[in-house]
C-alpha positions as CSV (number, residue, x, y, z in Angstrom):
1,X,0.2,0.0,0.0
2,X,2.8,2.7,0.8
3,X,6.2,2.4,1.4
4,X,6.4,4.1,5.3
5,X,6.8,1.7,8.0
6,X,4.2,0.1,9.6
7,X,4.6,0.8,13.4
8,X,4.6,4.7,13.8
9,X,4.3,6.2,17.5
10,X,1.5,8.6,19.1
11,X,2.3,11.8,20.4
12,X,2.8,10.1,23.9
13,X,4.9,7.4,23.1
14,X,2.4,4.3,22.2
15,X,3.4,2.5,19.0
16,X,0.2,2.5,16.9
17,X,0.2,0.7,13.3
18,X,-0.4,3.2,10.1
19,X,-3.6,1.2,9.8
20,X,-4.6,2.5,12.5
21,X,-3.8,5.8,11.9
22,X,-5.8,5.6,8.8
23,X,-8.7,5.0,10.4
24,X,-8.4,7.0,13.0
25,X,-8.0,9.9,10.8
26,X,-11.0,8.5,8.7
27,X,-13.2,9.1,12.1
28,X,-11.4,12.7,12.4
29,X,-12.4,13.3,8.8
30,X,-15.7,12.7,10.1
31,X,-16.0,14.8,12.9
32,X,-15.0,17.8,10.5
33,X,-11.2,17.8,12.1
34,X,-8.0,19.2,9.7
35,X,-5.2,17.0,9.0
36,X,-1.9,18.6,8.6
37,X,1.1,16.1,7.1
38,X,4.6,17.3,7.5
39,X,8.4,16.1,7.5
40,X,11.7,16.9,8.9
41,X,15.1,15.9,8.6
42,X,18.5,16.6,10.8
43,X,22.1,15.2,10.0
44,X,23.9,13.0,12.9
45,X,26.8,11.8,12.2
46,X,26.9,10.0,8.8
47,X,23.3,9.9,8.8
48,X,20.4,12.0,8.2
49,X,17.3,11.1,10.3
50,X,13.8,11.7,9.2
51,X,10.9,12.1,11.3
52,X,7.2,12.2,9.4
53,X,4.5,14.0,11.6
54,X,0.5,13.2,11.0
55,X,-0.9,15.8,13.1
56,X,-5.0,15.8,14.2
57,X,-6.6,19.3,14.9
58,X,-10.0,21.1,15.1
59,X,-12.7,18.0,14.9
60,X,-16.2,18.8,16.5
61,X,-15.2,18.5,20.4
62,X,-11.6,17.9,20.3
63,X,-10.0,19.4,23.1
64,X,-5.9,20.2,21.4
65,X,-4.2,18.2,19.1
66,X,-3.0,14.5,18.6
67,X,-0.1,13.8,16.4
68,X,1.8,10.4,14.9
69,X,5.1,9.9,13.9
70,X,7.6,8.3,12.2
71,X,11.5,8.3,12.2
72,X,14.0,6.6,9.7
73,X,17.8,7.1,9.4
74,X,18.9,7.7,5.6
75,X,22.7,7.3,5.2
76,X,23.6,10.9,5.1
77,X,25.6,10.5,1.2
78,X,22.3,10.3,-0.5
79,X,21.5,14.0,0.2
80,X,24.7,15.7,-1.6
81,X,22.9,19.0,-1.3
82,X,20.1,20.8,0.6
83,X,17.5,21.0,-2.4
84,X,17.6,17.4,-2.7
85,X,17.0,16.8,0.8
86,X,14.5,19.3,1.0
87,X,13.2,18.0,-2.2
88,X,12.8,14.8,-0.1
89,X,11.0,16.0,2.7
90,X,8.2,17.4,0.7
91,X,7.8,14.0,-1.1
92,X,7.5,12.0,2.0
93,X,4.9,14.7,2.9
94,X,2.8,14.5,-0.7
95,X,3.4,11.0,-0.3
96,X,1.7,10.3,3.0
97,X,-1.4,12.8,1.8
98,X,-1.8,10.1,-0.8
99,X,-2.5,7.3,0.7
100,X,-4.8,9.8,3.3
101,X,-6.9,10.8,0.5
102,X,-7.2,7.2,-0.9
103,X,-8.4,5.8,2.2
104,X,-10.9,8.7,2.4
105,X,-10.9,11.5,-0.3
106,X,-13.1,13.5,1.7
107,X,-9.8,14.6,4.3
108,X,-9.1,17.7,4.9
109,X,-5.8,17.9,4.2
110,X,-2.9,20.7,4.5
111,X,1.1,20.0,4.1
112,X,3.8,21.8,6.1
113,X,7.0,22.3,4.6
114,X,10.2,23.3,6.5
115,X,10.8,25.8,4.1
116,X,11.2,29.6,5.1
117,X,9.1,32.0,3.0
118,X,10.6,33.5,-0.6
119,X,10.9,36.5,0.8
120,X,12.9,35.8,3.8
121,X,16.9,35.5,3.8
122,X,16.8,31.9,5.0
123,X,18.7,29.1,3.8
124,X,15.6,27.6,2.3
125,X,13.9,30.4,1.6
126,X,15.5,30.2,-2.2
127,X,13.8,27.2,-2.8
128,X,10.0,27.9,-1.2
129,X,8.2,28.8,-4.5
130,X,9.1,25.4,-5.8
131,X,8.4,23.5,-3.3
132,X,5.3,25.0,-2.7
133,X,4.4,24.7,-6.3
134,X,5.5,21.0,-6.1
135,X,3.2,20.4,-3.3
136,X,0.3,22.4,-4.9
137,X,0.8,20.7,-8.2
138,X,0.2,17.5,-6.6
139,X,-3.1,18.9,-5.7
140,X,-2.3,19.7,-2.4
141,X,-2.9,23.1,0.3
142,X,0.4,24.1,2.3
143,X,2.5,26.2,4.7
144,X,5.7,27.3,5.2
145,X,8.1,28.6,8.3
146,X,6.3,30.0,10.5
147,X,2.9,28.3,10.2
148,X,3.8,25.3,9.1
149,X,3.8,23.2,12.7
150,X,3.4,20.0,12.1
151,X,6.7,20.2,9.9
152,X,8.8,23.0,11.9
153,X,7.1,21.7,15.9
154,X,6.7,18.3,15.3
155,X,8.7,16.4,13.3
156,X,10.9,18.8,13.8
157,X,11.0,17.6,18.2
158,X,11.4,13.8,16.7
159,X,14.3,14.5,14.5
160,X,16.8,15.3,16.5
């Protein structure tokens, strides 16, 4: 069905399956909630740690939010420059959104990119328009920093 690990973690550290998350997402969607998806990565020695996050917020009667994450290690040498790494983050975020959309096309999705907006002078700013175009061209709405909490806060916390 997808090439993501089947064992994920909930925000409180409990193990859960990707299939179970998809069922929780369906129920969240039925209750008018939005699903936010983001990815972040971080270099540690010769590894690049990728963390994907699925965040559930705004459902009828929901207090606070809920999230799930998974981490995986990829050899650092696979990412010769920042653009390749940021494209990989966007690609993984889009892939998760595609799986969610296949299971429940009615799910309201917002993808979060861990890049600064094009008008900033940050190291990822020059990539913002390309990555936003990639996500929108894939059929999804997206946000960038500082509004990209699924990538910039949740996934970031678990990539280190």
